[in-house]
C-alpha positions in Angstrom: -26.6 -3.3 -51.5 -29.0 -6.1 -52.2 -32.5 -6.0 -50.8 -33.6 -8.6 -48.2 -33.8 -8.5 -44.5 -34.7 -12.2 -44.0 -35.1 -15.4 -45.9 -37.5 -14.5 -48.7 -39.2 -17.8 -48.8 -41.1 -17.1 -45.6 -44.2 -15.2 -46.3 -45.9 -14.2 -43.0 -47.9 -17.1 -41.6 -48.0 -19.0 -44.9 -46.1 -22.3 -45.1 -42.5 -22.2 -46.1 -41.9 -22.7 -49.8 -38.5 -24.3 -49.3 -36.6 -26.4 -46.7 -34.3 -23.5 -46.3 -37.0 -21.6 -44.3 -38.0 -24.8 -42.4 -34.5 -25.3 -41.1 -33.6 -21.7 -40.2 -35.2 -21.9 -36.7 -32.5 -24.3 -35.8 -30.2 -21.3 -35.4 -32.2 -20.5 -32.2 -31.1 -23.8 -30.7 -27.6 -24.9 -29.6 -25.2 -25.5 -32.5 -25.0 -29.1 -31.4 -28.0 -30.8 -29.8 -29.6 -34.2 -29.3 -33.0 -34.7 -30.8 -35.0 -36.9 -28.4 -37.6 -37.9 -30.9 -35.4 -39.1 -33.8 -32.4 -40.0 -31.5 -29.9 -38.2 -33.7 -27.5 -35.3 -33.1 -28.4 -32.1 -35.1 -25.4 -29.8 -35.8 -26.2 -26.4 -37.2 -23.2 -24.1 -36.4 -20.8 -23.4 -39.2 -17.7 -24.0 -37.2 -19.1 -27.2 -35.6 -20.3 -28.6 -38.9 -16.9 -27.8 -40.5 -15.0 -29.6 -37.8 -17.2 -32.7 -37.8 -17.2 -33.0 -41.6 -13.5 -33.7 -41.4 -13.5 -35.7 -38.1 -11.9 -39.1 -38.6 -14.3 -40.8 -36.1 -17.4 -39.7 -38.1 -18.1 -42.2 -40.9 -19.9 -41.4 -44.2 -21.2 -45.0 -44.2 -24.5 -44.1 -42.5 -26.6 -46.3 -44.9 -24.8 -49.3 -43.5 -24.5 -48.2 -39.9 -26.9 -45.5 -39.0 -30.5 -45.9 -37.9 -33.2 -43.7 -36.3 -36.2 -44.6 -34.2 -38.2 -44.6 -37.5 -36.0 -47.3 -38.9 -36.2 -49.4 -35.8 -40.0 -49.3 -35.9 -39.9 -50.5 -39.5 -39.8 -54.1 -40.5 -38.1 -53.6 -43.8 -34.7 -54.8 -42.9 -31.4 -53.1 -43.8 -31.2 -49.5 -44.8 -31.1 -48.2 -48.4 -30.2 -50.5 -51.3 -27.0 -52.5 -52.0 -26.2 -50.2 -54.9 -26.6 -47.1 -52.8 -24.4 -48.6 -50.1 -21.7 -48.9 -52.8 -21.8 -45.2 -53.6 -18.4 -43.9 -52.8 -19.9 -40.9 -51.1 -21.2 -43.4 -48.5 -17.9 -45.0 -47.9 -14.8 -44.0 -46.1 -11.1 -44.0 -47.1 -9.4 -45.9 -48.5 -12.4 -47.4 -50.4 -13.9 -43.9 -50.9 -10.7 -42.4 -52.3 -10.0 -45.4 -54.6 -13.4 -45.3 -56.1 -13.5 -41.6 -56.4 -10.1 -41.6 -58.2 -11.4 -43.7 -61.1 -13.9 -41.0 -62.2 -12.0 -37.9 -61.0 -10.6 -37.2 -64.5 -14.2 -36.4 -65.6 -14.2 -33.4 -63.4 -10.6 -32.2 -63.8 -10.0 -28.5 -64.6 -8.9 -29.1 -68.2 -11.9 -31.4 -68.9 -14.3 -28.8 -67.5 -12.6 -26.1 -69.6 -13.2 -28.2 -72.7 -16.8 -28.7 -71.7 -17.6 -25.1 -71.3 -18.3 -24.3 -75.0 -20.5 -27.4 -75.1 -22.5 -26.2 -72.1 -22.8 -22.7 -73.5 -24.0 -24.0 -76.8 -26.6 -26.2 -75.1 -27.9 -23.3 -72.9 -28.2 -21.1 -76.1 -30.1 -23.9 -77.8 -32.5 -24.3 -74.9 -33.2 -20.5 -74.8 -33.3 -20.0 -78.5 -36.6 -18.6 -79.8 -37.9 -17.7 -76.3 -38.6 -13.9 -76.2 -41.1 -13.3 -73.4 -39.8 -15.7 -70.8 -39.1 -19.3 -69.9 -40.1 -22.0 -67.5 -36.8 -22.4 -65.7 -37.1 -26.0 -64.6 -38.7 -27.7 -67.6 -37.1 -25.5 -70.3 -33.6 -25.0 -68.9 -32.5 -26.5 -65.6 -33.8 -30.0 -66.1 -32.8 -30.6 -69.8 -29.4 -28.8 -69.3 -28.2 -30.8 -66.3 -29.6 -34.1 -67.5 -28.0 -33.8 -71.0 -24.7 -32.7 -69.6 -24.3 -35.6 -67.1 -25.4 -38.1 -69.8 -22.7 -36.6 -72.1 -20.0 -36.9 -69.5 -21.0 -40.5 -68.6 -21.4 -41.6 -72.3 -25.1 -42.4 -72.1 -27.3 -41.8 -75.1 -29.2 -38.5 -75.4 -32.5 -40.5 -75.2 -31.8 -41.3 -71.5 -31.7 -37.7 -70.4 -35.5 -37.1 -70.1 -35.7 -40.1 -67.7 -33.5 -38.5 -65.1 -36.2 -36.2 -63.9 -38.4 -39.2 -63.1 -35.6 -41.1 -61.3 -34.2 -38.3 -59.2 -37.1 -37.7 -56.7 -37.5 -41.4 -56.0 -33.8 -41.8 -55.2 -33.8 -38.6 -53.1 -36.7 -39.9 -51.1 -34.9 -43.3 -50.6 -32.0 -41.4 -49.0 -34.1 -39.9 -46.3 -37.3 -42.0 -45.9 -36.2 -45.6 -46.7 -38.2 -46.7 -43.6 -41.3 -46.4 -45.8 -42.1 -49.5 -48.0 -43.4 -47.4 -50.9 -40.2 -45.2 -50.9 -38.0 -48.3 -50.9 -40.0 -49.8 -53.8 -39.9 -46.7 -55.9 -36.3 -46.0 -55.2 -35.1 -49.5 -55.9 -37.1 -49.5 -59.2 -35.4 -46.3 -60.3 -32.0 -47.8 -59.4 -32.8 -50.9 -61.4 -33.8 -48.9 -64.4 -30.5 -47.0 -64.2 -28.6 -50.3 -64.1 -30.5 -51.5 -67.1 -29.6 -48.3 -69.0 -26.0 -48.6 -68.0 -25.8 -52.3 -69.1 -27.3 -51.5 -72.4 -24.8 -48.7 -73.0 -21.9 -50.9 -72.1 -23.1 -53.5 -74.6 -22.6 -50.8 -77.2 -19.2 -49.2 -77.9 -18.9 -46.5 -75.2 -16.8 -43.5 -76.2 -13.3 -43.4 -74.9 -12.7 -41.1 -71.9 -16.4 -41.1 -70.8 -17.5 -42.1 -67.3 -18.7 -45.5 -68.4 -15.5 -46.1 -70.4 -13.4 -45.3 -67.3 -15.5 -47.6 -65.1 -15.5 -50.5 -67.5 -11.7 -50.1 -67.9 -11.4 -50.3 -64.1 -13.6 -53.5 -64.1 -11.5 -55.1 -66.8 -8.4 -54.3 -64.9 -9.8 -56.0 -61.8 -10.0 -52.8 -59.7 -13.7 -52.8 -59.3 -16.6 -55.2 -59.8 -19.5 -54.9 -62.3 -21.8 -53.9 -59.4 -19.5 -50.9 -58.8 -20.1 -49.7 -62.3 -23.9 -49.5 -61.7 -23.3 -47.9 -58.3 -21.0 -45.2 -59.4 -23.0 -44.5 -62.6 -26.2 -44.2 -60.5 -24.4 -41.8 -58.1 -23.1 -39.6 -60.8 -26.5 -39.6 -62.6 -28.4 -38.7 -59.5 -25.9 -36.2 -58.0 -24.9 -34.7 -61.3 -28.5 -34.1 -62.3 -30.5 -33.5 -59.2 -28.3 -31.1 -57.3 -27.4 -29.0 -60.3 -30.9 -28.7 -61.8 -32.4 -27.9 -58.4 -29.7 -25.3 -57.7 -30.3 -23.5 -61.0 -34.0 -23.2 -60.2 -33.4 -22.1 -56.6 -30.8 -19.6 -57.6 -33.2 -17.8 -60.1 -36.0 -18.0 -57.6 -33.9 -16.6 -54.7 -32.6 -13.7 -56.8 -36.1 -12.8 -57.9 -37.7 -13.2 -54.4 -35.0 -11.1 -52.9 -35.3 -8.3 -55.5 -31.7 -9.0 -56.5 -32.0 -10.0 -60.2 -30.6 -6.7 -61.5 -27.5 -7.3 -59.5 -26.7 -10.5 -61.5 -25.7 -8.4 -64.5 -22.3 -6.8 -64.6 -20.7 -9.0 -62.0 -18.5 -12.0 -62.3 -20.8 -15.0 -62.7 -18.6 -17.0 -60.3 -19.1 -14.4 -57.6 -22.9 -14.3 -58.0 -23.1 -18.1 -58.0 -21.0 -18.4 -54.9 -23.3 -16.2 -52.9 -26.4 -17.9 -54.2 -24.8 -21.3 -53.3 -24.3 -20.0 -49.7 -27.7 -18.5 -49.6 -29.8 -21.6 -50.5 -27.9 -24.8 -51.2 -29.5 -27.8 -52.9 -28.4 -30.2 -50.3 -29.6 -29.0 -46.9 -28.0 -31.7 -44.8 -25.6 -34.7 -44.8 -25.4 -37.6 -42.3 -22.5 -39.2 -40.5 -22.3 -42.0 -37.9 -19.8 -42.0 -35.1 -17.4 -44.9 -35.0 -15.9 -43.7 -31.7 -16.8 -41.2 -29.1 -16.6 -37.6 -30.4 -16.6 -34.3 -28.4 -18.4 -31.4 -30.0 -19.3 -28.1 -28.4 -19.3 -29.6 -25.0 -21.4 -32.6 -25.9 -20.2 -36.2 -26.2 -21.4 -38.0 -29.3 -21.4 -41.7 -28.5 -20.1 -44.5 -30.8 -22.9 -45.5 -33.1 -24.8 -42.2 -32.9 -26.2 -40.8 -36.1 -25.3 -37.1 -36.7 -27.1 -34.7 -39.1 -24.9 -31.9 -40.3 -27.1 -29.0 -41.5 -25.2 -27.4 -44.3 -27.9 -24.9 -45.3 -28.3 -23.6 -41.7 -24.5 -23.5 -41.2 -24.3 -21.3 -44.4 -26.6 -18.8 -42.6 -24.7 -18.8 -39.4 -24.5 -15.1 -38.2 -21.3 -15.8 -36.3 -19.6 -16.3 -39.6 -21.6 -14.4 -42.2 -22.7 -10.8 -41.4 -26.4 -10.4 -42.3 -26.6 -14.1 -43.3 -30.2 -13.7 -44.6 -29.2 -10.9 -46.9 -28.5 -11.9 -50.5 -25.4 -9.8 -51.1 -23.3 -10.4 -54.3 -20.6 -8.2 -52.9 -20.0 -10.4 -49.9 -16.5 -11.8 -49.5 -16.8 -15.5 -48.8 -13.8 -17.4 -47.5 -15.7 -20.6 -47.6 -19.2 -22.0 -47.5 -20.3 -25.6 -47.0 -22.6 -26.1 -49.9 -20.4 -28.8 -51.4 -19.2 -30.1 -48.1 -15.7 -30.0 -46.7 -12.7 -32.3 -46.4 -12.2 -35.7 -48.1 -15.8 -35.9 -49.2 -15.9 -32.4 -50.8 -18.3 -32.8 -53.8 -16.4 -34.2 -56.8 -18.7 -32.4 -59.2 -18.6 -29.0 -57.6 -16.7 -27.5 -60.5 -19.2 -28.8 -63.1 -22.2 -27.6 -61.0 -20.6 -24.1 -60.7 -20.0 -23.9 -64.4 -23.5 -25.0 -65.5 -25.0 -22.5 -63.0 -22.8 -19.7 -64.0 -23.5 -20.1 -67.7 -27.3 -20.5 -67.1 -27.5 -17.3 -65.0 -25.3 -15.3 -67.3 -27.4 -16.2 -70.3 -30.7 -15.6 -68.5 -29.5 -12.2 -67.3 -28.1 -11.2 -70.6 -31.4 -12.1 -72.4 -33.8 -10.8 -69.8 -32.3 -8.0 -67.6 -35.8 -7.3 -66.3 -36.7 -10.9 -65.4 -39.6 -11.3 -63.0 -41.8 -14.2 -61.7 -44.7 -15.1 -63.9 -46.8 -16.5 -61.2 -45.8 -18.1 -57.9 -43.2 -20.9 -57.9 -44.7 -24.4 -57.7 -43.3 -26.9 -55.3 -44.5 -30.3 -54.4 -43.8 -32.7 -51.5 -42.4 -36.1 -52.5 -42.1 -38.3 -49.4 -40.4 -35.6 -47.5 -38.5 -34.1 -50.4 -39.5 -30.6 -51.6 -39.3 -30.6 -55.4 -39.2 -27.3 -57.2 -41.6 -28.3 -60.0 -42.3 -25.1 -61.9 -40.7 -21.7 -62.0 -42.2 -19.5 -64.8 -40.5 -16.2 -65.4 -41.1 -13.4 -67.9 -39.2 -10.4 -69.2 -38.4 -8.2 -72.2 -35.9 -9.9 -74.4 -32.9 -7.8 -75.5 
C-alpha cells in the first residue's frame, strides 16, 4: 500500500505548491454550484463533469461565446486571439471533427508504436552521463516533449528550445485574456509560432509530418492557410505544455507521497494512469451553454459559462476510494485527465508513452530517487509553472 493520507502538496499552513491543492476544497461544496463573483458554474463531481463533457448543449467554443465579469469590465474587446478561436479544441462538430481528422494520423496506434524507439533513444540521450541526479524539468521533461512534438510536426530541432518560452504566455492567454499584458504576450507567442511554421513550409517539409498533412489539406481546399497556423500552434502548445508539466508533476507527486519505490516492478502504463488521476496537468476546461441544461438539480441557462474541474473530479471520493492516496494498485475504470467524449485529447496516447518511458528510465537508473531541495514553482499571470525539480540518487 502506498503512503499518503491526503494531497501531499499541502504542508500545514504553508501556501499550496500546486493548483491541485488549491482546488480540492471544492469537494466540500455542491458538485454543481453557481459562483456569484465570476458568474460561472463550477462543476466538481466526477459523474456531473462526465455527463456535461458529452452534453450536446454545452459548446467548447467558449473563447467566442463565453465571458465572465472580469471580461465585461475589460475594454479589450473580443476574447482570445483569432488563431486560438480556430483551434479545433475550441470548436464543435462538424468543424471540430473535420479539423481533428486531418492530424489524427499523427497519433494513430501504429504511428505511436513506430515513435516509441525514437522517444526511448531520446530519453536515454538526455539522461546519459548523469550519475548523481537530474533536474527533471530542464534536463528531461522540457527537452523531451519539445523535441518530440517538433519531430511529429516536422519543425526543425532548433525550434524546440523556444517552446518553453511560448507555452506559459499562451497558457495565461487561455485563462486571463482580460489582462492587456497577457493578451500582448500571448499574441506575440502565437505570431512567433506562425512565423516558424511559415518558414518551415517554405522549406520542403517531410512527408507524413503534421505540417505536410496540414499543407496538403490547404492545397486540396479543405482548410485555409490560417488553419495551418492555428492547428500547428495548438499541437505545439498542447503537445509540449501538458506533457512536460505532467512528467514533472508525476515525479514530484511520487516523491512527495513516498511512493517512488513503487514505480519499479510495475507496468509503466498502470503507474502513469494513477499519476494522471492523482494530479493532472489540465485542472479545468470550460464550456458555454447553447441551450438550458439541467445538472444535479440546477438549471444552467443558455449563454452561461461552465467550468468543469477535471482535477477535482479525479479526486471524487464517491468514485475513487481514498482519492488522496497515491495507489498504483488501484483499479481505474476511467479518469478525466484527458477529458471525455468527442473532445477526448487527441494526443493522449503520445503523452502516456512519453511519460511511461521517462518514469521507467528514471526509476531504472535511480531506484532511490529523492528530492534535492524543494520543488520551485512560479506564478505566471495565474498559471502555476513547475520551474525546477532537482532530484538525486545513486545510479545503478
